[in-house]
C-alpha positions in Angstrom: -22.2 109.3 -57.6 -18.7 109.6 -59.2 -16.0 107.1 -58.4 -12.6 107.0 -60.1 -10.1 104.2 -59.4 -6.5 103.9 -60.7 -7.3 105.7 -63.9 -4.5 106.1 -66.5 -4.2 107.9 -69.8 -1.6 108.2 -72.5 -1.5 109.8 -75.9 0.2 108.3 -79.0 1.7 111.0 -81.3 1.4 109.3 -84.6 2.9 112.3 -86.5 6.0 112.1 -84.3 7.2 108.5 -84.7 4.3 107.1 -82.6 5.8 108.5 -79.4 3.7 107.7 -76.4 3.2 110.4 -73.8 1.8 109.3 -70.4 -0.2 112.1 -68.9 -2.0 110.4 -66.0 -1.5 107.4 -63.8 -3.3 106.0 -60.8 -5.9 108.8 -60.6 -8.4 108.0 -57.8 -11.1 110.1 -56.3 -14.8 110.0 -55.4 -17.6 112.6 -55.3 -20.7 112.1 -53.3 -24.2 113.4 -54.1 -24.4 117.0 -52.8 -20.6 117.5 -52.9 -18.5 119.8 -55.1 -14.9 118.9 -55.6 -12.5 121.4 -57.3 -9.6 120.2 -59.4 -6.4 122.2 -58.9 -2.9 122.0 -60.3 -0.6 123.8 -62.6 -1.4 124.3 -66.3 -0.8 121.0 -68.1 -1.2 118.9 -64.9 -4.2 117.1 -66.3 -7.3 118.8 -65.0 -9.0 119.1 -68.4 -7.8 115.6 -69.4 -9.5 114.1 -66.4 -12.7 116.1 -67.1 -12.7 114.9 -70.7 -12.3 111.3 -69.6 -15.3 111.6 -67.2 -17.3 113.1 -70.1 -16.3 110.3 -72.4 -14.4 112.3 -75.0 -11.1 110.7 -74.0 -10.8 107.0 -73.5 -8.8 105.9 -70.5 -6.1 103.3 -70.9 -6.8 101.6 -67.6 -8.8 101.9 -64.4 -12.5 102.5 -63.6 -14.5 105.6 -64.0 -18.0 105.1 -62.5 -20.8 107.7 -62.9 -24.1 106.6 -61.4 -23.1 103.0 -61.8 -21.9 103.2 -65.4 -18.2 102.6 -66.1 -17.3 105.2 -68.7 -14.1 103.3 -69.6 -16.0 100.3 -70.9 -19.4 101.8 -71.7 -20.7 101.8 -75.3 -21.1 105.1 -77.2 -24.9 104.5 -76.9 -24.7 104.2 -73.1 -22.5 107.3 -72.8 -25.0 109.3 -74.9 -27.8 108.1 -72.6 -25.8 109.0 -69.5 -25.2 112.5 -70.9 -28.9 112.9 -71.7 -30.2 112.0 -68.3 -27.5 112.0 -65.7 -24.2 113.8 -66.5 -24.2 117.5 -67.4 -21.2 119.5 -68.6 -20.7 123.2 -68.7 -17.6 123.9 -70.9 -15.8 127.1 -71.4 -16.9 127.4 -75.0 -20.4 127.2 -76.6 -20.7 124.7 -79.4 -24.1 124.7 -81.0 -25.7 124.2 -84.3 -25.7 127.6 -86.2 -29.0 129.5 -86.7 -30.8 127.7 -83.8 -32.4 130.4 -81.5 -30.9 130.8 -78.1 -34.2 129.9 -76.4 -34.2 126.5 -78.1 -30.4 126.0 -77.5 -31.1 126.3 -73.7 -34.3 124.2 -73.8 -32.7 121.4 -75.8 -31.6 119.2 -72.9 -35.3 119.1 -71.8 -36.6 118.6 -75.3 -34.3 115.6 -75.8 -35.9 114.1 -72.7 -39.3 114.4 -74.3 -40.6 117.1 -72.0 -43.4 119.4 -73.2 -41.8 122.0 -75.6 -43.5 125.0 -74.1 -42.7 124.0 -70.5 -39.1 123.5 -71.6 -38.9 126.9 -73.2 -40.5 128.5 -70.1 -37.7 127.1 -68.0 -35.2 128.4 -70.5 -36.8 131.9 -70.3 -36.5 131.8 -66.5 -32.8 130.9 -66.7 -32.0 133.4 -69.4 -33.7 136.1 -67.4 -31.8 135.1 -64.3 -28.5 135.2 -66.2 -29.3 138.6 -67.6 -29.5 137.7 -71.3 -31.7 140.4 -72.9 -35.0 139.1 -74.3 -34.2 140.7 -77.6 -31.5 138.1 -78.1 -33.5 135.0 -77.3 -34.7 134.5 -80.9 -31.2 134.9 -82.3 -28.4 132.3 -82.6 -25.9 132.6 -79.7 -23.0 132.1 -82.1 -23.0 135.8 -82.7 -23.0 136.8 -79.0 -20.1 138.1 -77.0 -17.9 135.7 -75.1 -19.6 136.5 -71.8 -23.1 136.1 -73.3 -22.2 132.8 -74.8 -20.9 131.5 -71.5 -24.1 132.5 -69.8 -26.1 130.7 -72.5 -23.9 127.6 -71.9 -24.5 127.8 -68.2 -28.3 128.1 -68.7 -28.2 125.1 -70.9 -26.1 123.1 -68.4 -28.4 123.9 -65.4 -31.8 123.6 -67.0 -32.0 119.9 -66.2 -31.3 118.7 -62.6 -28.4 116.5 -63.6 -27.3 114.2 -60.7 -23.7 114.7 -61.8 -22.1 117.9 -63.2 -18.8 118.9 -64.7 -18.0 122.6 -64.7 -15.0 124.0 -66.6 -14.3 127.5 -65.5 -18.0 128.5 -65.2 -17.3 132.0 -63.8 -14.5 133.0 -66.3 -15.3 136.2 -68.3 -18.2 137.1 -66.1 -18.9 140.3 -64.3 -19.5 140.4 -60.6 -23.3 140.3 -60.9 -23.4 137.3 -63.2 -20.7 135.6 -61.3 -22.9 135.7 -58.2 -25.8 134.3 -60.2 -23.7 131.3 -61.4 -22.4 130.6 -57.9 -26.0 130.6 -56.6 -26.9 128.1 -59.4 -24.1 125.8 -58.3 -25.0 126.0 -54.6 -28.6 125.2 -55.5 -27.6 122.2 -57.6 -25.5 121.0 -54.7 -28.5 121.4 -52.3 -30.6 119.3 -54.7 -28.0 116.5 -54.5 -25.8 117.0 -57.5 -22.3 115.6 -57.4 -20.0 118.3 -59.0 -16.5 118.3 -60.3 -15.2 121.7 -61.4 -12.1 123.6 -62.5 -12.1 127.1 -61.0 -9.1 129.4 -61.5 -11.2 131.9 -59.7 -10.1 131.1 -56.1 -12.9 133.1 -54.6 -15.5 131.1 -56.6 -13.8 127.9 -55.7 -13.8 128.7 -52.0 -17.5 129.6 -52.2 -18.8 126.4 -53.7 -16.2 123.6 -53.3 -16.2 121.3 -50.3 -12.7 120.2 -51.0 -10.0 120.3 -53.7 -8.0 117.6 -55.4 -4.5 118.4 -56.8 -4.3 116.4 -60.0 -0.5 116.9 -59.9 -0.5 113.8 -57.7 -1.8 111.8 -60.7 0.9 112.7 -63.1 3.6 110.1 -63.9 6.4 112.6 -63.0 4.8 113.0 -59.5 4.2 109.3 -59.1 7.8 108.5 -59.9 
């Protein structure tokens, strides 16, 4: 489902004499349907950079990055948007939504974009919000005013409402209490059982051990390591 071959990335610092910083070289890994791979490595090793390249926010300099047959490196913006809508989900650490949109519609949005019946989409959103212990009194409010933990749970509900064949998870259990952490781990295991290919960053070692089939140390993809 996800196949990465010889991926490289550098950044040009235009405000510092156009200095070029190489951050990743020769990154290669694959993730099968129903498999969860955890990215590990010291801070700054490139875990988030790799995730952002898969998501299409960072453009790789070289290599292939295949998600469900689409090469993110060469895909058009239109193709990447379509891939995100139907195939590739992403749960980031931070909730970024349009202000003043009710939480219920924020969570239902991935289904609404696919043209699903609005009431059916909102019913699925209600089920997830209940499962993740977001009080019903908050559903009509914008999540931009919520606490960090509540925002994270809204983000998780939004990311899991559609059965994406591929999922990117960036610290999905950070800032969560034990009860909600257990709910999120259950959601991840259920997605795996349904065939999702998952790549995640988990600083919570217990969570990583619970859901990951294997880990990949991205330090092996840094230029310093390669040299």
